[in-house]
Each structure stands twice: as structure tokens, then as C-alpha cells.
N, C-alpha and C positions, 0 to 999 in steps of 0.2 A: 261390355266385353268388346274386344277388337273386331272390327268388320274387315274381312279380307277382300281387298279389291286392288286393281292396278293403280299405278301412280296417276295417270292422266284422269281417270275417273275420280280418284281421291282429290286431286287438285280442283276439279270442277265443283266439288261439294263445298259447303260453307263451313267445313270442319266441325259440324255438330257431332260427328262420330269420329272415332279414331281409325287410322289406316296403317296397315303394315303390308309388306309384300305377300305374294300368294302361297308361301310355304315357310317352314320354320327355320330354314338355313339355306345358304347358297354355296355350293361346291360342285366341282366337275362341270362348271359352266352352266349350271341350271339350278333352279329352286327345288329343294327337296325337303321332305319331312323327316326322313330317317325312321329308325325303329323305336327310338326313345324320345320322350317329350318332356319339356321343361315348362312348368306352369309358373306364370308371372303374376304376382299378387301386389295390389296397392298397399304400401306400408301404412297408409292412413287408416284404412278400415278392413283390410284383409280380403277385399273383393278380388275376384279373378279378373285380371286385365287382358291376358292373352296367353297363347301357347307358342313355344318356340322349340326348335330342335335341341335335344340333349345329346350332343355328339359323342359317339363311341370312339375308342382308339382306332378301330378299323376305318371309320369315316375320316378321322383326322389324317391317317396315313394316305388315304385316297386323295384327299384334298391337297395335301402338300405335294404329292407326286404329280398331280395334274398341273398345279401352277408352276412347279419347277420345270416341267416340260414346256409349258406355255412361255415361260420367261426366256427359254432358248429359241423357241419356234416363232414367236410373234414379233413382228417388226412394228414398233410403236414409236414413231419419231417424236422428238421433243415438242415440235409445234402442235402435234395432235394431243400430247399430254397436257400442254398448257391450255389449249382450247377446251379440253374435257373438263378441267378443273374450273375454268371460267364459267362454262355452262352449268356445272354443278352448283357453283356459288349463286348463279341467277335462279336456278330452280329451287334451291334451298330457301333463298330469300322469299320467293313466291309462296313457298309452303310454310312460312313462319307460323301461321296459326295452327296448322296441323301438327307441327313438331312441338310447339309449345304445349299443346294439350297432351301429346304423347309422352313427353319428358315428365310433365307433372303427374301423369296417371301412374306410370310404373316406378317413378323415382321418389326422391324426398324433397324436390324443389317446389316452391310455390310457383304459381303461374307467372308472377312477375319475374322471379329468378329464371324460370325456364325461357321466357321470351328474351331475356338478356343473353342467355346461353346460345340461342339460335343466332342472334345478331353477331355474336363473337365468332361462332363457327363459320358464318359467311365471310367474315373478315379474314379468318385464317386461310380459307380456300383461296381467296383473292391474293393473299400474300404468297401462298405456295406457287400460284401461277406467275406472279410477278418475279419471284426469285428463281425462275427457270434460268435466268441469266447467270446464276452461279455455276451452271453445268457446262460452261465453256472452259476449255483448258488454255494452255499457253505454250510457247516454245521453250525448249530447254537450252541453256547456254553452254553447249558442249565445248565451245572454243574458249571457255574460261579456265581450262586446264590443258596442259600439253597432251595429256592422254586422250583428250577429245578431238584431236586433230583429224579432220576428214569426216567427222560425224555431224549430223544435224538431225533434229527431231522435235517432238512435241509430246505433250500429254493431254489426254481427254479425261473427263470424269464419267465413269461408267457405273451402272447399278451394281450393288453388292450381290444381289441374288434374290433369295426367298426370305422375306421378313415375317417373323411371327410377332404379331401385335396383340398385347393383352391389356385391356382397359378396365378401370374400376367403375363403381356405380355412381359416384358423386357428380360426374360430368358425362352423362351417357352419350351426348352428341359431340361436344367440343373436344374431349380427349380422344374420341374415335377419329375426328377430323385431324387432330394433331398427329396421330399415328399414320393414317392413310394418306393424307395430302402430301407430306414430304416424301413418303416412300414411293408413291405413284409418280410424282413429278420427276423423281430421280430414275424412274424406269424399272423399279423392282416389281416382283410379284409379292402379294401380301395375303397372309391368312390371319384374319382377325378373330380373336375370341373375346367377345364382350363379357362384362360381368353377368353372372347368372341372374342377379336381381333385376337387371335393366337391359335385356338384349333387344327389345323391340325397336327402340330408337336406332340402334346400330343397323338392324335389318332394313328399316325404312331408308336410312341414309345409303345403304348399299344399293337400293333400287335407284336412288338419285344418281349415284355414280354410274351405274350401268346404263341408264337412260341418257347419260351425258356423253357416252362414248368410251368409257373405261372398258377394255376387253374383259369378257368373262373368263378368259383363260388365265388372267393375271390376278384374280380376286377370289377369295373364299371368305365366308362369314360363318363361323361355327360356334354358336352358343353351346354352353354345356357346364355341368357341375364338375366334371373331371377331365375335360378335354385339354386343359392347359398343360397337364403333366406330359401327355403324349406329344403335344405340339412342341414344347420347348426341348424335348429330348430327341426329336426326330433328326436323323442324320442329314437330311436334305435342307434343313433350316440353316441359313447363313447368319442371321441377325435375330436376336430376341429384343424387342422393344417393349418394356414392361412399366406400367405405373401401378403402384400398389404398396403393400406392406413389406417390411424388411424380412420377416420370417419367410414369406413366399419367395422373395428374392434370393435368400440363402439356398433354398431348394433348387431354384433355377440355375444358380451359379454352379451347383454341384452335379447337375444332370447333363448327360450327353457329352459331346466332344467340344473341343475348344472352338469358340466362335465369338463374334462381336456381341457385346451386351450393352444395351442402353436402358438405364433404370432410373426412374424418378420415384423415390421412396418416402416422400413427405418430410415433415419436420415439426419439431416442438418450438414454434417460433416465438421470439421475444420482441418486446418494444421497450426501449430505454428512453425514459422521460427525464430531461434535465430540468434544473431549477428555473430556467428562464422560459420554459414552454408555455404556450397559450392553452390553459386547461380546458376551455370550452371546445377548442379544436381537437385536442387530444382525446377527451372523453368520448366525443361523437365518433371519432375515427376508431377508437378501441372497440366500442360497442358494435359498430358496423363490421369491423374486421374479425371480431370474435364470434359473432352470432349469425352471420350470413350462412345460408344453407344449413342452419342449425349446427354450425361449427364443423360440418363434414367437408372440410376443405383443407388441402395440404398447406395452404398459405395462412390458415386461420391464426389469429392472435391468441396465444394460450398463456404466455407469461408477460407480465408488465412489471418493470423495475423502475421506480420513480424516486426522485430525490425526496428525502425525508421531509423537507420543508413544504412540499406540495402533496404529500401522501394522503393526509386526511381529506383534503378537498377533492382530490381525484377519486378516491374510493367512494366518497359520497355521490359525486356526479355520475360515475359509471354505474353505481348501484341504482340510482334513480332512473337513469336511461334504460338500463337492462330490465328493471321492473315494469317499465311502461311498454315494453315490446309486446306485440300481440302474437300469441301462440295459437294457431288455429288451422283450419282446413287449407290445404294447398290450393284449392280452387277459389278461395276467397281473396280477392286482390288486397284486402285490408290486412291480411296475415303477414307478419314479419318473419315468423318461423313456422315451418312445417314440421313433419315428423322426422325421426331418425329412420334409417333404412329398414329396421325391423325392431321388434320388441326386445330381442336378445341384446342388441347393441344399446338400446335405451336403458335397460337394466344395468348393463355393464358401466355405462357412464355415471349413473346415479350411485352405483356401488363404489366407484373410485372417489366420488365426492364424499361419501359417507366415511370411507377409510381415512381421507384427509382430515375430516372433522374429528374423528376418534383419536387421531394422532396429534390433535391440538389446533387444527385449522378452524377458522371461523367462517361460517356460511352467511354471507350478507344478504343474499336473495337467491331464489331459484332452486333447481334440482328437484322439483316436483315431477313425479312420474304419472303419466296417464296413457297406458298402452305404449305406443311408440313415440309419444310426445314427451319432451323434457323441457321444462322452463329454463331460461338462461340463468346460469349460476355464476355468481361472483364470490370468490374465496380470498381471504387474507389469512395471515399468520400460519401459512402452510409450511411444514418442515421440509427441508431440502431433499429428504429421501421419499417423500410422498409421490405416488405414481402420477398425480396430476401435475407435478413439477418436473419429473424426470422423463416421462414418456408422452408420446403424442396421444391426446385424449380422443380426438376426432369426434367431438361432440360440443354442445354449447356451454363451455366452461372457460372462465378466465381467472387467473390467479394474479393478485397484485401484492408486491412487497416493496418496502422502502430501502433506499441506500443512502449512505453518507459519503462514502469514498468511491470516486468514479472508477478507479482501477478495479476495485472489488465488484462493482456493477458490471463492468465489461467481462470480468472473469465469470460472473454468474450467468451472463448471456451465453458464454462459450461452454459452460460446464454441463452440457448434455451431449449425447452421442450423435446428434444430428446437427446440420447447419445449412438449412435451406435459405431462409431470408430473415431479415431483422429490420425493425424500424427504429429511427432515432428522431426525437423531437428536441430541437434547440434552435435558437436564433443566432448562435455563435458559430459561424462557418468554420473557423479554425478548430473548434472543439468537435464539430460534426465530422470533419475530415479525419481528425485524430482517432475518433472512435471507429470510424469506418475502416481505417487501416488495421485496427486491432481485432475486429470482429471476424471470426472464421465462418463465414456464411457465403452463399452464392450470390446474394444481392443485399445491399444495404440501402434502404429507402429513407432518405432524410426528409423530415417533416411529413412523414407518412408512416403507416403501420407496415407490417410484413405482407399484408393482403393486397398487393398490387403487382401487376406485371402487364407488359404489352407483349404481343406474340412475336415481335422481332428481336426481343431480348434473348441472349443465351440463358436458358432456364435450367437450374439444377443447383446442387449444393455440395457441401463438404461432408466428410465423415460418412455416417450411415444414411445420408440423404440421397445417395444414388451414385450412379456411374455415368459420366458423360454429361452432355447438355442437350435439352430440348429447345423449343423455340424454333420457328420455321427455318431460319437460315442455318442454325447449328444442326438441325436434324437432316436437312438436305445434304449438307456436307458429310455428316456421319453415315448417311445411307447411300453414299456414292464413294468410289475409290479412284485415285489417279491411275491411269493406264498409259504407259510410255510407249511410243513408237519411235525408234531410232534407226537411221539409215547411215551406213558407212560407205563413203565414196570409194569406188574402185581406183580412183586416180590419186588417192592419198599416198604420200611418199613414205 
């Protein structure tokens, strides 16, 4: 179970024990436990990992009002914001072992995957500090129109206000950093609601930020099972930045008053494999992209559409590689896949696979259930109306089907209601660019699967994959607004 101690003492330890801040939530400028508590369990064995705040509507209201007042009252210049995020990156890097253990304990990542997440979160923080240069304005060319005679002025980029940030369980550190880093460098106040299944990593990162110079008047972290509804409907929230499912996004869009929405809602991602592709490269990339984090990844490869001449060979290679993956304890470095986030989700994934098989699909390997563990599943011959083809599975499942006509293959990639990212494998650059032009997705990765991004990319998709773009640069611009100051000369004729 979690040992409660302060950051400096925690960093001085050898990370044999876990560490989180000294109370279950942070709001009104201090750590508080509140009246209700949220118990956090390890999805691998059901053991209690720790206890966090289960924020009430009243506590959400107090938190939002406090940071809204702080956003007006606190002067936090850009250079101090940049230095705070640089310091946070250094401290997070120094605490890699602690955060690796914490992410793996409360979430579904193996220790290997958790360590990669910490390294990436450090990189995101450094990018946020680096992109502080985006927050400079420029002059406005008033003399470009006769109506601007005698005028001169400029615009600056100003914070939007109070940001409600809501994050999912699958990246309990990096997605928190993606929300908080851009919001803070832009000068906003932020109320973070982490996923109820994985709040402890977010709380620990909050202590990193506070110890690095982020004012407590501008930050709140409110774990909770029901806090999100009160947060997104609060009249003093100016932006809702949400990563999660489309059903929740619909409720957010219908709640409260008009305000800016930033939403990353995942995708049912496809890979199109042309006849000239290198199958060894393709098979390895598909297995890596489909089964990392047990498929609980918005960029996960779910559908593979391969030229009929290469279909049998690719199915055989993917099946062999998937069957060889090690499903086991998150704490074992030899494990390739850990558990799903809970047993309910594990049962749902297996049920979707069984539905596809009953409808005529063929299960080549996997879909064995053991508690919250599911072995990686490879399906073929799946009908187009099966849920594993039309909806995001968010589990270790990949579906492979052949094509003979490229136009029909492109249509098949596009024939779902999301469009986050897609991969294309071919050595013909003209063909690759033609396909890229026709795919309605936020990113086309040529000679890669959908499961790739760098954090400087504009990140998001078309259709039901979300609203707006994340990625550090895009988020900073979205979380700031131009403010014009114009002066009219009294000497103007």
C-alpha cells in the first residue's frame, strides 16, 4: 500500500516503496482529504494500492472558484512559468523509478511501458517550456487599409482562463502532463480530474509541479467518481480539455454554457498494407502497435487491410508473433502484456471477440480470459457489422482482412465514424501519397502503423475522433487567445 510522505523524502529513498503526496487531493491551495474517499486497486490482483479524494460537487465548486480568483490575482510572468516547467522536468526525470513503480502499481502498464511513459512525460514538459516562444504576439498592420489611418497597435497571447482537464487511465502521467503543461505555460488556472482508476500518479505529479514553482492558487487536482459532471458544467470554467470516450464527450458538449472544447476521443485505427510491402517489417509493426499496453491505447492498431496476394502470409506471421507474446505480471520485465484496467473491461473485450466469431469470424489465436488478463487475439473473416470492426475495442484485438481493389480498401479504412490515425505500408511513394490524400484521418503514417506520434505533432482526428488538436504547440495556441491593443493618434487627419 502507498506510503504517504513528502517529495524530498520520497526522492531520497530507493523507490522500494511507493510515494504520493500527503493527502487525497489538492484544492484551495492545500492538500486535503475531503469527506469521501476513493480506493485505488491494482487491476492485476485486486490489492489496495492507495486512497485518494472522491471529490463532491461542493468541493469542485470551491476548487474552481479558488483558482478562478487566483488566475485574476496572481502575477506569474512567462519566464517564471518556463522555469517552473523546466524544473518540473528535471525533478520528474530524477524521480523516474518512483513514477515507474507508481504507474505500474495502479494502472495496466508493465514496468517497461511505465518507464517509457515517464521518459516521454519529461520530454513533453521540456517541449512546453521550449514553446513558451509561441506566446509572443506581433504588430497589427493598421495602415494596410484607409480605415486604419492614424492607428497603430499589436496583439499579445493571453491565457483563456480556467481549464477543466479530464484524463483517462491508460496514460496516467503523460496525458496529465499533456493537459497541465500547455495550460500552465499559457498562464491558465487548471482543475485536473484524473481517471478514478489511476489518480495517484496525477497527485504525485501535482507535488512535482508545486515544488517546482507552480502557484497553488492556479492548480487543483480533484480525483473522483462523479466530480467530472460538476466540473464541466461549472459556470466559471472557460475550457474543457478532455481525453476519453465519445459517450462522455456527448454529455460534456451538452452541459453548461458555451465555452471552448478540446477533445481527443480515440479511434478505430487501420493499417493498409499494399502488395509491395515488406511483410517481416509489417507483421512486427502490427503486433507492436496492436498489443502494446494490452491494446488500451487510442492509437492502437485494430484493423488491417492487406492486399490479397500477401494476406495468407501476413495472417500467419501476425498470428505466430502474437501467440509468442508473454502475458503476465506487470512487475515482470519479461511480460509483453499486462492486464486490462479491470475485469469488467476484460470480459467485454472477450465478449466482442466471441460475438464476431458467432457471426462468422475466425479466431486465429488469443482471447483467453484470466481475471483482468486477455491474451492477444487475431481475427479474420470478420463481417463488416461486427463491433470489433466498427467500434474501438480498446483491448488486445486485431482484425485482418484482404483486398483486391485499392479504392475499396481506402473506402474500408474510412468507413467508420472515427478518423484518428492510419498506417500505410508501400515502397511506391506515389501510391503512398495518393492514399494519404484520400484517407480522412488526422495523421497518415507511411511505412508505419497508426501507433506513432511525436508530441510536437498536431494530434487529433476527423469525425468522432475529437474536437481540435493536441500536441504541445497546438495545445498552447488553443489555450491562449490573441488580445489586441490599438492606439488612435490624436493627430490623425
